PDB file of N, CA, C and O in Angstrom:
ATOM      1  N   UNK A   1       1.073  -1.026  -0.014  1.00  0.00           N
ATOM      2  CA  UNK A   1      -0.008   0.357   0.213  1.00  0.00           C
ATOM      3  C   UNK A   1       0.917   1.334   0.073  1.00  0.00           C
ATOM      4  O   UNK A   1       1.669   1.643   0.997  1.00  0.00           O
ATOM      5  N   UNK A   2       0.939   1.885  -1.056  1.00  0.00           N
ATOM      6  CA  UNK A   2       1.293   3.394  -1.151  1.00  0.00           C
ATOM      7  C   UNK A   2       0.840   4.048  -0.054  1.00  0.00           C
ATOM      8  O   UNK A   2      -0.314   3.837   0.320  1.00  0.00           O
ATOM      9  N   UNK A   3       1.925   5.220   0.850  1.00  0.00           N
ATOM     10  CA  UNK A   3       1.709   5.800   1.960  1.00  0.00           C
ATOM     11  C   UNK A   3       1.869   7.549   1.170  1.00  0.00           C
ATOM     12  O   UNK A   3       2.917   7.880   0.615  1.00  0.00           O
ATOM     13  N   UNK A   4       0.811   8.368   1.251  1.00  0.00           N
ATOM     14  CA  UNK A   4       1.093   9.577   0.988  1.00  0.00           C
ATOM     15  C   UNK A   4       2.125  10.128   1.791  1.00  0.00           C
ATOM     16  O   UNK A   4       2.004   9.861   2.987  1.00  0.00           O
ATOM     17  N   UNK A   5       2.921  10.691   1.538  1.00  0.00           N
ATOM     18  CA  UNK A   5       3.828  11.264   2.646  1.00  0.00           C
ATOM     19  C   UNK A   5       4.230  12.986   1.891  1.00  0.00           C
ATOM     20  O   UNK A   5       5.263  13.596   2.165  1.00  0.00           O
ATOM     21  N   UNK A   6       3.555  13.308   1.294  1.00  0.00           N
ATOM     22  CA  UNK A   6       4.005  14.475   0.538  1.00  0.00           C
ATOM     23  C   UNK A   6       3.605  15.554   1.214  1.00  0.00           C
ATOM     24  O   UNK A   6       3.993  16.577   0.651  1.00  0.00           O
ATOM     25  N   UNK A   7       2.845  15.802   2.417  1.00  0.00           N
ATOM     26  CA  UNK A   7       2.713  17.190   3.407  1.00  0.00           C
ATOM     27  C   UNK A   7       3.728  16.828   4.114  1.00  0.00           C
ATOM     28  O   UNK A   7       4.269  17.802   4.637  1.00  0.00           O
ATOM     29  N   UNK A   8       4.290  15.694   4.390  1.00  0.00           N
ATOM     30  CA  UNK A   8       5.500  16.176   5.081  1.00  0.00           C
ATOM     31  C   UNK A   8       7.272  16.602   4.415  1.00  0.00           C
ATOM     32  O   UNK A   8       8.215  17.087   5.040  1.00  0.00           O
ATOM     33  N   UNK A   9       7.194  16.210   3.023  1.00  0.00           N
ATOM     34  CA  UNK A   9       8.036  16.539   2.432  1.00  0.00           C
ATOM     35  C   UNK A   9       8.069  17.781   2.084  1.00  0.00           C
ATOM     36  O   UNK A   9       9.158  18.259   1.764  1.00  0.00           O
ATOM     37  N   UNK A  10       7.070  18.464   2.067  1.00  0.00           N
ATOM     38  CA  UNK A  10       6.634  19.853   1.627  1.00  0.00           C
ATOM     39  C   UNK A  10       7.181  20.906   3.020  1.00  0.00           C
ATOM     40  O   UNK A  10       7.305  22.131   2.990  1.00  0.00           O
ATOM     41  N   UNK A  11       7.351  20.303   3.777  1.00  0.00           N
ATOM     42  CA  UNK A  11       8.390  20.737   5.122  1.00  0.00           C
ATOM     43  C   UNK A  11       9.824  20.460   5.095  1.00  0.00           C
ATOM     44  O   UNK A  11      10.563  21.045   5.887  1.00  0.00           O
ATOM     45  N   UNK A  12      10.286  19.605   4.241  1.00  0.00           N
ATOM     46  CA  UNK A  12      11.247  18.805   4.314  1.00  0.00           C
ATOM     47  C   UNK A  12      11.572  17.817   5.132  1.00  0.00           C
ATOM     48  O   UNK A  12      12.716  17.574   5.515  1.00  0.00           O
ATOM     49  N   UNK A  13      10.188  16.985   5.541  1.00  0.00           N
ATOM     50  CA  UNK A  13      10.683  15.717   6.338  1.00  0.00           C
ATOM     51  C   UNK A  13      10.535  14.681   5.349  1.00  0.00           C
ATOM     52  O   UNK A  13       9.592  14.700   4.557  1.00  0.00           O
ATOM     53  N   UNK A  14      11.482  13.704   5.350  1.00  0.00           N
ATOM     54  CA  UNK A  14      11.171  12.891   4.267  1.00  0.00           C
ATOM     55  C   UNK A  14      11.584  11.297   5.300  1.00  0.00           C
ATOM     56  O   UNK A  14      12.431  11.310   6.192  1.00  0.00           O
ATOM     57  N   UNK A  15      10.785  10.068   4.913  1.00  0.00           N
ATOM     58  CA  UNK A  15      11.392   8.907   5.240  1.00  0.00           C
ATOM     59  C   UNK A  15      11.885   7.873   4.799  1.00  0.00           C
ATOM     60  O   UNK A  15      11.511   7.566   3.667  1.00  0.00           O
ATOM     61  N   UNK A  16      12.877   6.963   5.480  1.00  0.00           N
ATOM     62  CA  UNK A  16      13.259   5.780   4.681  1.00  0.00           C
ATOM     63  C   UNK A  16      12.389   4.932   4.137  1.00  0.00           C
ATOM     64  O   UNK A  16      12.406   4.560   2.964  1.00  0.00           O
ATOM     65  N   UNK A  17      11.459   4.548   5.144  1.00  0.00           N
ATOM     66  CA  UNK A  17      10.579   3.523   4.863  1.00  0.00           C
ATOM     67  C   UNK A  17       9.319   3.724   5.739  1.00  0.00           C
ATOM     68  O   UNK A  17       9.425   4.210   6.866  1.00  0.00           O
ATOM     69  N   UNK A  18       8.342   3.418   5.315  1.00  0.00           N
ATOM     70  CA  UNK A  18       7.098   3.669   5.612  1.00  0.00           C
ATOM     71  C   UNK A  18       6.248   2.399   5.679  1.00  0.00           C
ATOM     72  O   UNK A  18       6.423   1.551   4.804  1.00  0.00           O
ATOM     73  N   UNK A  19       5.276   2.180   6.712  1.00  0.00           N
ATOM     74  CA  UNK A  19       4.657   1.032   6.530  1.00  0.00           C
ATOM     75  C   UNK A  19       2.939   1.085   7.278  1.00  0.00           C
ATOM     76  O   UNK A  19       2.723   1.764   8.283  1.00  0.00           O
ATOM     77  N   UNK A  20       2.185   0.516   6.804  1.00  0.00           N
ATOM     78  CA  UNK A  20       0.883   0.671   7.719  1.00  0.00           C
ATOM     79  C   UNK A  20       0.605  -0.623   8.246  1.00  0.00           C
ATOM     80  O   UNK A  20       0.832  -1.712   7.718  1.00  0.00           O
ATOM     81  N   UNK A  21      -0.056  -0.304   9.656  1.00  0.00           N
ATOM     82  CA  UNK A  21      -0.206  -1.262  10.505  1.00  0.00           C
ATOM     83  C   UNK A  21      -1.980  -1.572  10.232  1.00  0.00           C
ATOM     84  O   UNK A  21      -2.813  -0.705  10.499  1.00  0.00           O
ATOM     85  N   UNK A  22      -2.239  -2.500   9.847  1.00  0.00           N
ATOM     86  CA  UNK A  22      -3.855  -3.129   9.757  1.00  0.00           C
ATOM     87  C   UNK A  22      -3.838  -4.214   9.744  1.00  0.00           C
ATOM     88  O   UNK A  22      -2.756  -4.799   9.688  1.00  0.00           O
ATOM     89  N   UNK A  23      -5.315  -5.063   9.801  1.00  0.00           N
ATOM     90  CA  UNK A  23      -5.399  -5.975  10.003  1.00  0.00           C
ATOM     91  C   UNK A  23      -4.459  -6.864   8.735  1.00  0.00           C
ATOM     92  O   UNK A  23      -4.721  -8.043   8.974  1.00  0.00           O
ATOM     93  N   UNK A  24      -3.768  -6.831   7.858  1.00  0.00           N
ATOM     94  CA  UNK A  24      -2.929  -7.209   6.723  1.00  0.00           C
ATOM     95  C   UNK A  24      -1.595  -7.829   7.430  1.00  0.00           C
ATOM     96  O   UNK A  24      -0.903  -8.717   6.932  1.00  0.00           O
ATOM     97  N   UNK A  25      -1.397  -7.278   8.517  1.00  0.00           N
ATOM     98  CA  UNK A  25      -0.115  -7.483   9.101  1.00  0.00           C
ATOM     99  C   UNK A  25      -0.663  -8.698  10.693  1.00  0.00           C
ATOM    100  O   UNK A  25      -1.808  -8.919  11.086  1.00  0.00           O
ATOM    101  N   UNK A  26       0.479  -9.170  11.175  1.00  0.00           N
ATOM    102  CA  UNK A  26       0.045  -9.837  12.105  1.00  0.00           C
ATOM    103  C   UNK A  26       0.180  -9.113  13.404  1.00  0.00           C
ATOM    104  O   UNK A  26       1.019  -8.214  13.440  1.00  0.00           O
ATOM    105  N   UNK A  27      -0.521  -9.371  14.479  1.00  0.00           N
ATOM    106  CA  UNK A  27      -0.104  -8.412  15.982  1.00  0.00           C
ATOM    107  C   UNK A  27       1.112  -8.644  16.137  1.00  0.00           C
ATOM    108  O   UNK A  27       1.787  -7.694  16.534  1.00  0.00           O
ATOM    109  N   UNK A  28       1.692  -9.745  15.925  1.00  0.00           N
ATOM    110  CA  UNK A  28       3.574  -9.558  16.509  1.00  0.00           C
ATOM    111  C   UNK A  28       4.224  -8.633  15.026  1.00  0.00           C
ATOM    112  O   UNK A  28       5.353  -8.159  15.158  1.00  0.00           O
ATOM    113  N   UNK A  29       3.834  -8.513  14.304  1.00  0.00           N
ATOM    114  CA  UNK A  29       4.432  -7.639  12.964  1.00  0.00           C
ATOM    115  C   UNK A  29       4.309  -6.331  13.367  1.00  0.00           C
ATOM    116  O   UNK A  29       5.335  -5.666  13.223  1.00  0.00           O
ATOM    117  N   UNK A  30       3.163  -5.653  13.923  1.00  0.00           N
ATOM    118  CA  UNK A  30       2.698  -4.255  14.257  1.00  0.00           C
ATOM    119  C   UNK A  30       3.300  -4.022  15.156  1.00  0.00           C
ATOM    120  O   UNK A  30       3.755  -2.879  15.195  1.00  0.00           O
ATOM    121  N   UNK A  31       3.696  -5.204  16.633  1.00  0.00           N
ATOM    122  CA  UNK A  31       4.286  -4.579  17.461  1.00  0.00           C
ATOM    123  C   UNK A  31       5.649  -4.349  17.449  1.00  0.00           C
ATOM    124  O   UNK A  31       6.209  -3.556  18.206  1.00  0.00           O
ATOM    125  N   UNK A  32       6.362  -5.228  16.355  1.00  0.00           N
ATOM    126  CA  UNK A  32       7.832  -4.843  15.879  1.00  0.00           C
ATOM    127  C   UNK A  32       8.076  -3.496  15.138  1.00  0.00           C
ATOM    128  O   UNK A  32       9.019  -2.727  15.320  1.00  0.00           O
ATOM    129  N   UNK A  33       6.992  -3.356  14.226  1.00  0.00           N
ATOM    130  CA  UNK A  33       7.272  -2.052  13.445  1.00  0.00           C
ATOM    131  C   UNK A  33       7.204  -1.023  14.190  1.00  0.00           C
ATOM    132  O   UNK A  33       7.782   0.003  13.832  1.00  0.00           O
ATOM    133  N   UNK A  34       6.397  -1.071  15.534  1.00  0.00           N
ATOM    134  CA  UNK A  34       6.134  -0.171  16.289  1.00  0.00           C
ATOM    135  C   UNK A  34       7.452   0.329  17.161  1.00  0.00           C
ATOM    136  O   UNK A  34       8.027   1.401  17.352  1.00  0.00           O
ATOM    137  N   UNK A  35       7.627  -1.217  17.633  1.00  0.00           N
ATOM    138  CA  UNK A  35       9.385  -0.696  18.269  1.00  0.00           C
ATOM    139  C   UNK A  35      10.297   0.019  17.754  1.00  0.00           C
ATOM    140  O   UNK A  35      10.966   0.891  18.309  1.00  0.00           O
ATOM    141  N   UNK A  36      10.350  -0.437  16.386  1.00  0.00           N
ATOM    142  CA  UNK A  36      11.436  -0.007  15.395  1.00  0.00           C
ATOM    143  C   UNK A  36      10.996   1.323  14.852  1.00  0.00           C
ATOM    144  O   UNK A  36      11.940   1.916  14.331  1.00  0.00           O
ATOM    145  N   UNK A  37      10.229   1.764  14.825  1.00  0.00           N
ATOM    146  CA  UNK A  37       9.378   3.284  13.974  1.00  0.00           C
ATOM    147  C   UNK A  37      10.222   4.219  15.049  1.00  0.00           C
ATOM    148  O   UNK A  37      10.378   4.165  16.269  1.00  0.00           O
ATOM    149  N   UNK A  38      10.668   5.060  14.053  1.00  0.00           N
ATOM    150  CA  UNK A  38      11.093   6.540  14.746  1.00  0.00           C
ATOM    151  C   UNK A  38       9.850   7.825  14.789  1.00  0.00           C
ATOM    152  O   UNK A  38       9.908   8.847  15.472  1.00  0.00           O
ATOM    153  N   UNK A  39       8.872   7.467  13.956  1.00  0.00           N
ATOM    154  CA  UNK A  39       7.711   8.142  13.673  1.00  0.00           C
ATOM    155  C   UNK A  39       6.184   7.368  13.699  1.00  0.00           C
ATOM    156  O   UNK A  39       5.885   6.594  12.790  1.00  0.00           O
ATOM    157  N   UNK A  40       5.594   7.548  14.412  1.00  0.00           N
ATOM    158  CA  UNK A  40       4.141   6.893  14.754  1.00  0.00           C
ATOM    159  C   UNK A  40       3.282   7.800  14.134  1.00  0.00           C
ATOM    160  O   UNK A  40       3.100   8.820  14.798  1.00  0.00           O
ATOM    161  N   UNK A  41       2.673   7.741  13.019  1.00  0.00           N
ATOM    162  CA  UNK A  41       1.214   8.612  12.634  1.00  0.00           C
ATOM    163  C   UNK A  41      -0.108   7.752  12.847  1.00  0.00           C
ATOM    164  O   UNK A  41      -0.499   6.781  12.199  1.00  0.00           O
ATOM    165  N   UNK A  42      -0.649   8.351  13.879  1.00  0.00           N
ATOM    166  CA  UNK A  42      -2.144   7.464  13.763  1.00  0.00           C
ATOM    167  C   UNK A  42      -3.257   8.342  13.261  1.00  0.00           C
ATOM    168  O   UNK A  42      -3.657   9.324  13.886  1.00  0.00           O
ATOM    169  N   UNK A  43      -3.716   7.965  12.158  1.00  0.00           N
ATOM    170  CA  UNK A  43      -4.161   8.461  11.410  1.00  0.00           C
ATOM    171  C   UNK A  43      -5.879   8.691  11.793  1.00  0.00           C
ATOM    172  O   UNK A  43      -6.335   8.085  12.763  1.00  0.00           O
ATOM    173  N   UNK A  44      -6.339   9.158  11.368  1.00  0.00           N
ATOM    174  CA  UNK A  44      -7.684   9.365  11.708  1.00  0.00           C
ATOM    175  C   UNK A  44      -8.512   8.605  11.319  1.00  0.00           C
ATOM    176  O   UNK A  44      -8.307   8.149  10.194  1.00  0.00           O
ATOM    177  N   UNK A  45      -9.604   8.209  11.955  1.00  0.00           N
ATOM    178  CA  UNK A  45     -10.484   6.990  11.428  1.00  0.00           C
ATOM    179  C   UNK A  45     -11.941   7.056  12.411  1.00  0.00           C
ATOM    180  O   UNK A  45     -11.867   8.062  13.118  1.00  0.00           O
ATOM    181  N   UNK A  46     -12.837   6.522  12.585  1.00  0.00           N
ATOM    182  CA  UNK A  46     -13.758   6.199  13.628  1.00  0.00           C
ATOM    183  C   UNK A  46     -12.957   5.832  14.684  1.00  0.00           C
ATOM    184  O   UNK A  46     -12.312   4.785  14.633  1.00  0.00           O
ATOM    185  N   UNK A  47     -12.902   6.882  16.043  1.00  0.00           N
ATOM    186  CA  UNK A  47     -12.367   6.775  17.034  1.00  0.00           C
ATOM    187  C   UNK A  47     -12.517   5.618  17.964  1.00  0.00           C
ATOM    188  O   UNK A  47     -11.629   5.291  18.751  1.00  0.00           O
ATOM    189  N   UNK A  48     -13.638   5.020  17.855  1.00  0.00           N
ATOM    190  CA  UNK A  48     -13.569   3.840  18.676  1.00  0.00           C
ATOM    191  C   UNK A  48     -13.426   2.399  17.737  1.00  0.00           C
ATOM    192  O   UNK A  48     -13.092   1.337  18.262  1.00  0.00           O
ATOM    193  N   UNK A  49     -13.671   2.503  16.557  1.00  0.00           N
ATOM    194  CA  UNK A  49     -12.891   1.237  15.844  1.00  0.00           C
ATOM    195  C   UNK A  49     -11.306   1.405  15.774  1.00  0.00           C
ATOM    196  O   UNK A  49     -10.675   0.350  15.725  1.00  0.00           O
ATOM    197  N   UNK A  50     -10.537   2.673  15.761  1.00  0.00           N
ATOM    198  CA  UNK A  50      -9.353   2.468  15.853  1.00  0.00           C
ATOM    199  C   UNK A  50      -8.770   2.108  17.271  1.00  0.00           C
ATOM    200  O   UNK A  50      -7.633   1.665  17.428  1.00  0.00           O
ATOM    201  N   UNK A  51      -9.693   2.352  18.318  1.00  0.00           N
ATOM    202  CA  UNK A  51      -8.935   2.158  19.358  1.00  0.00           C
ATOM    203  C   UNK A  51      -9.532   0.357  19.511  1.00  0.00           C
ATOM    204  O   UNK A  51      -8.925  -0.269  20.379  1.00  0.00           O
ATOM    205  N   UNK A  52     -10.404  -0.274  18.902  1.00  0.00           N
ATOM    206  CA  UNK A  52     -10.825  -1.362  18.728  1.00  0.00           C
ATOM    207  C   UNK A  52      -9.751  -2.284  18.747  1.00  0.00           C
ATOM    208  O   UNK A  52      -9.439  -3.168  19.546  1.00  0.00           O
ATOM    209  N   UNK A  53      -9.079  -1.735  17.306  1.00  0.00           N
ATOM    210  CA  UNK A  53      -7.756  -2.394  16.681  1.00  0.00           C
ATOM    211  C   UNK A  53      -6.780  -2.173  17.548  1.00  0.00           C
ATOM    212  O   UNK A  53      -6.101  -3.177  17.761  1.00  0.00           O
ATOM    213  N   UNK A  54      -6.446  -1.165  18.158  1.00  0.00           N
ATOM    214  CA  UNK A  54      -5.510  -0.853  19.454  1.00  0.00           C
ATOM    215  C   UNK A  54      -5.282  -2.165  19.846  1.00  0.00           C
ATOM    216  O   UNK A  54      -4.318  -2.897  19.621  1.00  0.00           O
ATOM    217  N   UNK A  55      -6.540  -2.401  20.605  1.00  0.00           N
ATOM    218  CA  UNK A  55      -6.899  -3.051  22.102  1.00  0.00           C
ATOM    219  C   UNK A  55      -6.451  -4.695  21.633  1.00  0.00           C
ATOM    220  O   UNK A  55      -5.651  -5.476  22.147  1.00  0.00           O
ATOM    221  N   UNK A  56      -7.236  -4.808  20.575  1.00  0.00           N
ATOM    222  CA  UNK A  56      -7.172  -6.459  19.435  1.00  0.00           C
ATOM    223  C   UNK A  56      -5.810  -6.714  19.367  1.00  0.00           C
ATOM    224  O   UNK A  56      -5.447  -7.850  19.675  1.00  0.00           O
ATOM    225  N   UNK A  57      -4.962  -5.880  19.021  1.00  0.00           N
ATOM    226  CA  UNK A  57      -3.614  -6.377  18.603  1.00  0.00           C
ATOM    227  C   UNK A  57      -2.650  -5.828  19.692  1.00  0.00           C
ATOM    228  O   UNK A  57      -1.544  -5.417  19.339  1.00  0.00           O
ATOM    229  N   UNK A  58      -2.954  -5.807  20.774  1.00  0.00           N
ATOM    230  CA  UNK A  58      -2.256  -5.349  21.636  1.00  0.00           C
ATOM    231  C   UNK A  58      -1.291  -4.459  21.803  1.00  0.00           C
ATOM    232  O   UNK A  58      -0.218  -4.716  22.349  1.00  0.00           O
ATOM    233  N   UNK A  59      -1.726  -2.987  21.184  1.00  0.00           N
ATOM    234  CA  UNK A  59      -0.584  -1.811  20.884  1.00  0.00           C
ATOM    235  C   UNK A  59      -0.401  -0.724  21.760  1.00  0.00           C
ATOM    236  O   UNK A  59       0.318   0.259  21.581  1.00  0.00           O
ATOM    237  N   UNK A  60      -1.195  -1.020  22.831  1.00  0.00           N
ATOM    238  CA  UNK A  60      -1.373  -0.022  23.815  1.00  0.00           C
ATOM    239  C   UNK A  60      -0.198  -0.110  24.489  1.00  0.00           C
ATOM    240  O   UNK A  60       0.195   1.052  24.587  1.00  0.00           O
ATOM    241  N   UNK A  61       0.619  -0.872  25.034  1.00  0.00           N
ATOM    242  CA  UNK A  61       1.808  -1.004  25.552  1.00  0.00           C
ATOM    243  C   UNK A  61       3.157  -0.077  24.926  1.00  0.00           C
ATOM    244  O   UNK A  61       3.918   0.813  25.306  1.00  0.00           O
ATOM    245  N   UNK A  62       2.879  -0.984  23.618  1.00  0.00           N
ATOM    246  CA  UNK A  62       4.150  -0.476  22.688  1.00  0.00           C
ATOM    247  C   UNK A  62       4.048   1.017  22.422  1.00  0.00           C
ATOM    248  O   UNK A  62       4.941   1.815  22.703  1.00  0.00           O
ATOM    249  N   UNK A  63       2.884   1.331  21.855  1.00  0.00           N
ATOM    250  CA  UNK A  63       2.819   2.967  21.871  1.00  0.00           C
ATOM    251  C   UNK A  63       3.185   3.707  23.104  1.00  0.00           C
ATOM    252  O   UNK A  63       3.976   4.642  22.979  1.00  0.00           O
ATOM    253  N   UNK A  64       2.740   3.431  24.221  1.00  0.00           N
ATOM    254  CA  UNK A  64       2.715   4.227  25.222  1.00  0.00           C
ATOM    255  C   UNK A  64       4.734   4.134  25.746  1.00  0.00           C
ATOM    256  O   UNK A  64       5.466   5.062  26.091  1.00  0.00           O
ATOM    257  N   UNK A  65       4.945   3.160  25.644  1.00  0.00           N
ATOM    258  CA  UNK A  65       6.758   3.191  25.787  1.00  0.00           C
ATOM    259  C   UNK A  65       7.473   3.402  24.404  1.00  0.00           C
ATOM    260  O   UNK A  65       8.651   3.066  24.283  1.00  0.00           O
ATOM    261  N   UNK A  66       6.980   3.790  23.670  1.00  0.00           N
ATOM    262  CA  UNK A  66       7.896   4.017  21.958  1.00  0.00           C
ATOM    263  C   UNK A  66       8.351   5.147  22.382  1.00  0.00           C
ATOM    264  O   UNK A  66       7.772   6.026  23.021  1.00  0.00           O
ATOM    265  N   UNK A  67       9.833   5.067  21.852  1.00  0.00           N
ATOM    266  CA  UNK A  67      10.946   6.159  22.297  1.00  0.00           C
ATOM    267  C   UNK A  67      10.716   7.162  21.149  1.00  0.00           C
ATOM    268  O   UNK A  67      11.254   8.239  21.403  1.00  0.00           O
ATOM    269  N   UNK A  68      10.184   7.137  20.157  1.00  0.00           N
ATOM    270  CA  UNK A  68      10.021   8.272  19.204  1.00  0.00           C
ATOM    271  C   UNK A  68       9.086   8.834  19.150  1.00  0.00           C
ATOM    272  O   UNK A  68       8.408   8.924  20.173  1.00  0.00           O
ATOM    273  N   UNK A  69       8.632   9.480  17.881  1.00  0.00           N
ATOM    274  CA  UNK A  69       7.397  10.968  18.101  1.00  0.00           C
ATOM    275  C   UNK A  69       6.490  10.134  17.459  1.00  0.00           C
ATOM    276  O   UNK A  69       6.705   9.456  16.454  1.00  0.00           O
ATOM    277  N   UNK A  70       5.457  10.224  18.103  1.00  0.00           N
ATOM    278  CA  UNK A  70       3.683   9.634  18.046  1.00  0.00           C
ATOM    279  C   UNK A  70       2.697  10.987  17.438  1.00  0.00           C
ATOM    280  O   UNK A  70       2.219  11.737  18.288  1.00  0.00           O
ATOM    281  N   UNK A  71       2.469  11.211  16.239  1.00  0.00           N
ATOM    282  CA  UNK A  71       1.748  12.233  15.777  1.00  0.00           C
ATOM    283  C   UNK A  71       0.075  11.575  15.685  1.00  0.00           C
ATOM    284  O   UNK A  71      -0.173  10.463  15.220  1.00  0.00           O
ATOM    285  N   UNK A  72      -0.677  12.267  16.083  1.00  0.00           N
ATOM    286  CA  UNK A  72      -2.197  11.865  15.846  1.00  0.00           C
ATOM    287  C   UNK A  72      -2.965  12.944  15.235  1.00  0.00           C
ATOM    288  O   UNK A  72      -2.839  14.154  15.426  1.00  0.00           O
ATOM    289  N   UNK A  73      -3.932  12.214  14.331  1.00  0.00           N
ATOM    290  CA  UNK A  73      -4.371  13.108  13.727  1.00  0.00           C
ATOM    291  C   UNK A  73      -6.201  12.790  13.880  1.00  0.00           C
ATOM    292  O   UNK A  73      -6.620  11.642  13.729  1.00  0.00           O
ATOM    293  N   UNK A  74      -6.894  13.637  14.107  1.00  0.00           N
ATOM    294  CA  UNK A  74      -8.226  13.316  14.423  1.00  0.00           C
ATOM    295  C   UNK A  74      -8.399  12.228  15.357  1.00  0.00           C
ATOM    296  O   UNK A  74      -7.841  12.367  16.445  1.00  0.00           O
ATOM    297  N   UNK A  75      -9.159  11.017  15.118  1.00  0.00           N
ATOM    298  CA  UNK A  75      -9.305   9.527  15.911  1.00  0.00           C
ATOM    299  C   UNK A  75      -7.826   9.484  16.678  1.00  0.00           C
ATOM    300  O   UNK A  75      -7.686   9.305  17.888  1.00  0.00           O
ATOM    301  N   UNK A  76      -6.918   9.655  15.863  1.00  0.00           N
ATOM    302  CA  UNK A  76      -4.940   9.074  16.270  1.00  0.00           C
ATOM    303  C   UNK A  76      -5.125  10.014  17.486  1.00  0.00           C
ATOM    304  O   UNK A  76      -5.208   9.451  18.578  1.00  0.00           O
ATOM    305  N   UNK A  77      -5.197  11.279  17.459  1.00  0.00           N
ATOM    306  CA  UNK A  77      -5.094  12.487  18.560  1.00  0.00           C
ATOM    307  C   UNK A  77      -5.829  12.057  19.365  1.00  0.00           C
ATOM    308  O   UNK A  77      -5.293  12.041  20.474  1.00  0.00           O
ATOM    309  N   UNK A  78      -7.365  11.487  19.358  1.00  0.00           N
ATOM    310  CA  UNK A  78      -7.893  11.491  20.565  1.00  0.00           C
ATOM    311  C   UNK A  78      -7.630  10.336  21.376  1.00  0.00           C
ATOM    312  O   UNK A  78      -7.751  10.237  22.597  1.00  0.00           O
ATOM    313  N   UNK A  79      -7.106   9.134  20.216  1.00  0.00           N
ATOM    314  CA  UNK A  79      -6.368   7.504  20.816  1.00  0.00           C
ATOM    315  C   UNK A  79      -5.171   7.950  21.865  1.00  0.00           C
ATOM    316  O   UNK A  79      -5.092   7.178  22.820  1.00  0.00           O
ATOM    317  N   UNK A  80      -4.522   8.697  21.875  1.00  0.00           N
ATOM    318  CA  UNK A  80      -3.608   9.240  22.151  1.00  0.00           C
ATOM    319  C   UNK A  80      -3.645   9.586  23.579  1.00  0.00           C
ATOM    320  O   UNK A  80      -2.649   9.363  24.267  1.00  0.00           O
ATOM    321  N   UNK A  81      -4.960  10.240  24.212  1.00  0.00           N
ATOM    322  CA  UNK A  81      -5.365  10.934  25.531  1.00  0.00           C
ATOM    323  C   UNK A  81      -5.255   9.845  26.679  1.00  0.00           C
ATOM    324  O   UNK A  81      -5.665   8.732  26.351  1.00  0.00           O
ATOM    325  N   UNK A  82      -4.879   9.950  27.679  1.00  0.00           N
ATOM    326  CA  UNK A  82      -4.950   9.173  28.757  1.00  0.00           C
ATOM    327  C   UNK A  82      -6.673   8.808  28.695  1.00  0.00           C
ATOM    328  O   UNK A  82      -7.243   7.717  28.646  1.00  0.00           O
ATOM    329  N   UNK A  83      -7.201  10.176  28.717  1.00  0.00           N
ATOM    330  CA  UNK A  83      -8.642  10.260  29.192  1.00  0.00           C
ATOM    331  C   UNK A  83      -9.453  10.912  28.085  1.00  0.00           C
ATOM    332  O   UNK A  83      -9.026  12.056  27.931  1.00  0.00           O
ATOM    333  N   UNK A  84     -10.456  10.642  27.250  1.00  0.00           N
ATOM    334  CA  UNK A  84     -10.911  11.177  26.585  1.00  0.00           C
ATOM    335  C   UNK A  84     -12.563  11.101  26.344  1.00  0.00           C
ATOM    336  O   UNK A  84     -13.177  10.094  26.698  1.00  0.00           O
ATOM    337  N   UNK A  85     -13.165  12.108  25.788  1.00  0.00           N
ATOM    338  CA  UNK A  85     -14.895  11.823  25.995  1.00  0.00           C
ATOM    339  C   UNK A  85     -15.277  11.636  24.534  1.00  0.00           C
ATOM    340  O   UNK A  85     -14.740  12.250  23.612  1.00  0.00           O
ATOM    341  N   UNK A  86     -16.334  10.661  24.387  1.00  0.00           N
ATOM    342  CA  UNK A  86     -16.622  10.472  22.722  1.00  0.00           C
ATOM    343  C   UNK A  86     -18.047  10.696  22.941  1.00  0.00           C
ATOM    344  O   UNK A  86     -18.759   9.906  23.561  1.00  0.00           O
ATOM    345  N   UNK A  87     -18.469  11.844  22.395  1.00  0.00           N
ATOM    346  CA  UNK A  87     -20.114  11.952  22.204  1.00  0.00           C
ATOM    347  C   UNK A  87     -20.617  11.768  21.077  1.00  0.00           C
ATOM    348  O   UNK A  87     -19.771  12.021  20.220  1.00  0.00           O
ATOM    349  N   UNK A  88     -21.693  11.412  20.590  1.00  0.00           N
ATOM    350  CA  UNK A  88     -22.569  11.184  19.574  1.00  0.00           C
ATOM    351  C   UNK A  88     -22.363  11.952  18.727  1.00  0.00           C
ATOM    352  O   UNK A  88     -22.385  13.138  19.058  1.00  0.00           O
ATOM    353  N   UNK A  89     -22.081  11.609  17.305  1.00  0.00           N
ATOM    354  CA  UNK A  89     -22.087  12.563  16.283  1.00  0.00           C
ATOM    355  C   UNK A  89     -23.364  12.717  15.515  1.00  0.00           C
ATOM    356  O   UNK A  89     -23.740  13.821  15.122  1.00  0.00           O
ATOM    357  N   UNK A  90     -24.235  11.274  15.235  1.00  0.00           N
ATOM    358  CA  UNK A  90     -25.360  11.353  15.083  1.00  0.00           C
ATOM    359  C   UNK A  90     -26.343  10.507  15.368  1.00  0.00           C
ATOM    360  O   UNK A  90     -26.990  11.293  16.060  1.00  0.00           O
ATOM    361  N   UNK A  91     -27.017   9.461  15.388  1.00  0.00           N
ATOM    362  CA  UNK A  91     -28.053   8.809  15.981  1.00  0.00           C
ATOM    363  C   UNK A  91     -26.983   7.947  16.564  1.00  0.00           C
ATOM    364  O   UNK A  91     -27.279   7.016  17.313  1.00  0.00           O
TER     365      UNK A  91
END
């Protein structure tokens, strides 16, 4: 899967390698990618679905103790918080 990093390139930030962590990866692969990443970008998505994936794959601790940078966008930013409030958007 191609990852669009052009918005980082515009400010002079480039990456040697990029990876997507989703259900195409095993939980062990996901944990190893997190442990070896210098930057993690938690994308926007349905907040609860993203958190369910993080919990299902056991990524809470690897993310919590990551030694690099973690950037969150939308749901990713919400799921970075120790405590957050998720209110209904619609019905």
